[in-house]
N, C-alpha and C positions, 0 to 999 in steps of 0.2 A: 179362250177369248178369240174372237175373230177380229178381223180388221179393226174397225171401230164399230163393227156390227154387234148385234146382241150376242152375248156369249157368257163368259164366265166372270167370276169375281171371287175374291176371298176377303177376309175381314181384317180390321185393325184394332189393336188394343195393346197397351203396354202397361207394365206394372213396375213402378219404382218405389222402393221402400226408403223412407227417410228415418233417421234416428237422432234423438237428442237426449242429453242426460245431464244430471246435476249430482253433486256430491257435497258432503261436508268437508271442512278443512281437515288437516292432519290430526287435529286434536279431537275430532269427532264432535265438535261443538256445533249444534244445529243453528246457533245464532250467527255463525260466520260461514254460511254456505259459499262454496266456490262453484260458479257456473262453468261447466265444461264447454268446449267449443261445440257449436252446432254442427252435426256431422252430415246434414242433408246434402250439402254441395259436394262433399267428398264422396258419399255413396253414389250420388248421381253421376259424378265424373267416372267412377269405377265402372258403373253400369254402361255408360256411354262408350268408354274405351273398349269394353268387352265386345259390344256390338260392332264397333268400328273394326276391331281385329277380325271378328267373324266375317264381316262383309268383305274386307280386303282379301281374305283367303279364299272365300267360297264364291265370290263373284267370278273368279277365274274359270269355273266350270259352267257358268251360265252364258247363254248366247241369246241375242235378239234375232228373231226370224222375220224376214220379209219375203213372202211367197207370192208369185205373180201368175195370173192366168196367161197373160201375154205382156210383151214389152210396153204396150200402150195403156195397160190397165193399172189402177192403183193396187198396191200390194195388200195382201192379208197379213196382219201383224200378229205375232205371237212370241213366245219365249220357249227356249229349250234348255236341256241340261246334257252335257257330255257324260255318258254313263259307262262307256267301256272303250278300250282299244283292242283291235285284232289286226295283226300284221301291219300293213301300211295305212290302215284307216282307223278312224274313231267314229263312234256312233252316238247320235243325239236323239234323245226321246223328246216328244212333244205331243200335244193333243191332235187327234185326227181332224177336229173341226177347225184347226188353223189352216189345214190344207185342202179341205173338201167341204162343200156346203150343198144342201138340198133345199130348194125354196118351196114355197107353198104350192107351186104348180108342179112339183115333182121333178124339176129340172136340176140336175146335179152339175155343179161347177167345181172343177179341180184347180187348185193353185199349185201346180207341181211342174209347170213348164220351165220356170226359172225360180230357183230358191236361193236366197242369199242370207248369210248369217253375219252378224257383227259380234266380234269377240270383245271381251272386257278391256282389251288394249286398243279398241276402236279400229282394229284391222277388219276390213270387210272382205268376204270371200264367197265363193259358190259352194253349194251343198247339193249332193245327189239325193233324190227321193228314193227310198227303198221300199216301204210298204206302209199301209195303214189298216187298222181295224176299226171301222166306224161303230160297231157294236160295243167296243170297249173304250172308244175315244182315245186310241193309242196310235201314234205314228212314229216312224223312225227315218232319220236322215243320216247321211254319211259324209264325212269330210276327210281330207288327207291328214295324216299325222303331222303335227307342227308344234312349235313352241307358243302358239297363240292362246292356248287354253290348258287346263288341267282336267283330269278325270275326277268326277265327283265320287265321294264315298256314299254308297247306298246302305241304309240300315238293313241289317240281316234278319231282324225279327220284329214284325209289326207289333207284337205284344209288348215290346219295350216302350212304345209310344203311349203315354198315359194322359188322361184328362188333367189339365192344369200345367202340363209341360210347356216351357217356353219354346217358341218357334219363330222363324223369320222367313220372309219370302223375298226373292230378288227376281225382277222381271222387266218387262218392256211395256208398261201401261201407257196407252194413248201415244205410243211412239217415243216415250221418254226412256232413254237407254238406262238400264241397270238401276232401277229404283228399288229401294229396300223398304220393307215394313215389318213390324214385329208384333207379336201377340202371344196367345196361348192356344193349346188344343182345348176347345170348349166342349166337344163331344166326340165320341168315337163309335164305331160300329153302326153308323147311321145307314139304314136301308132307305133308299130314296128312288123315286121314279120321276125323271125330269125329261124335258124335251131337249135332247142334245141338238145343238145347232147343226151338227154334221148330217143329221138325217131326219129331223123333225118327227120323231116318233118317241113314245115313252119307253125308256130303258130303265131297268132296275140295276142299281149298283150299290156298293158299300163305300162309304167315304168318312173322312174326318171333317168336322166343322172347326174352323180356326178363326181367330180374331186378328190375323195378319191381313191388312187391307190389300185387296186385289181389285184391279180394274180391267177393262177391255184391253187386251194386249198382253196380259199376264198369263194367258192360257198356255199350258204346257211347261210352265216354269217350276223350279224346285221350291219346296217348303223344307227348310232345314231345322234341325234341332240345335240345342246349345253346344253340341259337340261338332257341329258342322256336317252332320250326316243328313242326307236327303231322306225324309220320312214319307213324303207324299209329293204328288204332282198337282199343282193348282189348276182347277178345271172349270168350275161352274157355280152359278146360283140358279135356283128355280126360275124358269122363264115365265113369270106370271105378271108381266107389266100391264096387262089389260084387266087385271082383277081390281076390285074395289080397294082391297087392302093388300098390296103386293108385299111379299115377305122378303125384304131386302137383306135381312140379317142371316139368311141361310146361305153360307158360303162354303163351298165344298172342295176337297182335294182327295184324289184317289191314292190309296196306300202304295208306296213305292215298290214294295216287294211284288205285288200283283202287276204293277205297271211294267216292271222289268221282265217278268215271266211272259207277258203278252208280247212285249217288244222283241225278246229273243225268239219267240215262236214265229212271229210274222217275218222276221229276217230270213228264217229258213223256209217258210211255207207260203209267204205271200199274203196279199190283202184278205182281210176278213176270214182268216183261216182258224183263228183261235176259238175253241169251244169250251165252255165251262162245264165242270162236273156238277152233278146234282144228286141228292138223295131221293129215293122213291118213297117218300113219306111226307106227311105234313103234320103240323102240330101247333100248339098254342101254349104260351107261357102260363104257368100256374098263377103267377101274379096278375094275369089279365082276367082271371075268373073271379066272380064275386064270392063272398063267403057262402052264400046260399047255393051257388052253383057247385063249388067244391064239395059241399055237404051232399048235394044230390048225386054227384058223380062218385062219391066215396073216396075222394082224393084227400089223403091226410098228410102226404109228404109236402113239405113247405116250398121247395124250389125245384125248378127244372122245366122241361118241355113235355107237356102231356100229348102223346101221339094220338091224333084224331083219324088218320088214315095211313095205311102202310101196305106195301107189297112184299114186305119181308116177314117170313113166317117166324123168325126169331125175335122180331120186334112187333108184336101184335098191337093193333090199334085198340083204343079205349081201355087199355090196361097197363100200358108201358109209359114210363117217364124217363126221358133222356136227361142225364145229369152231367155228362161230359162227352166230348168228342176228341179222340186222340189223347186222352188224359187231361184235356183242358176243360174246366168247369163251364157249363152253359146254363143260363137262366131263361133265355128267350130264343125264339126262332131266329132273330137277327144275330144273336151270338153264334148259333149253330151254323147258319149260312155264311157268316163272316169268316169263320174258321175254314170252311170249304173254299171260300173265295180267295183267301190269302195263303193257304198252305197246301191245298190238295188239287191244284190245277191239272196235274198230269197223273194223279193217282187213280188206281182202279178199284181200290177198296179203302175202308176206314173202320176204325174200331169205335163203337159207341158204348158208353157205360149206361146201363139200364137198371131201373128199379121198378118194383110194382107201385101201384097207387098209394100203398101204405108206407112205402119206403123200404119194404122187405125185398128179399131175394135179389140183392145186388149182383150184377154180372157184367161181363164185357162181351159184346157180340160184334163179330166182323160182318160188315154188309158191303155189297158191291155198289159202286158209283156208276152213274150213266152220264153220257154227254148228249 
């Protein structure tokens, strides 16, 4: 999210389950039922107390960001999360679009001359700009080690984050310090092309869709799971406000594991230095073909990615079906690319499980990745 300029958002939703019960008396006589206490208030209180505890602990790793082009300008507002300590410094991840913007005339404005952060104890201090990668919408700040914050716990495996899982966001929406919202992961492995505010061009990325409400100023802030681990960084919604039917419910956050990989890379190598790996092939999910099409193509295997073009001799096009990458089952190209996106950023090769169109001749082939 930018200033209060067009930017990111994520969503809101919460689920509370109430329970009530009734029983017969000790004699089992149905004519003398005993109504048990209604448990709704109790369950709601437990749910609320759990969220309060999660908030109190994890807000400590969240910071509000105010970034200035100059002392006389209004700040760009965002959120960040303290993700690691090294020596005398701690590092904060946020979105690049909190710190840099390219307008419709191609003019780039950076908000890095003075960056200040507010910690959860409301102490305000300066932060050093380290680097950003606009292609990935990742930026890193640095602050001195202090007792004003704690380092967040980042989830180690994106596969552990599942649809339906409870999540909550903490951020700086519209300048309101440390606001919390809760919801669930409503979709994962979403391949999306959006206009990033940081550069006004279409970028493809892979994100979670969540129902934890996000507003301008939440950009760069953490999305936590029920264990208090950061699973994603809240980033955007499709910037389609000029369309007839804007899609306001598409609220996205970038998986934390990938975000950390990019952050660590640009700390060492500077701005816009991260390069994603890719497979030298393309394909289409079998479930995207009609029954008539699969019959025409002699595809009888039920699931996987049918390879339509390939530069690999051991994965020939129009006869190969990819069913797994690195041992993880895939059913769509989004599944395949998501695995590359989240797990193979620095890899030079990967193993693909291949079958013929009939499902016969299963094998594992190693192929090189390119950047």
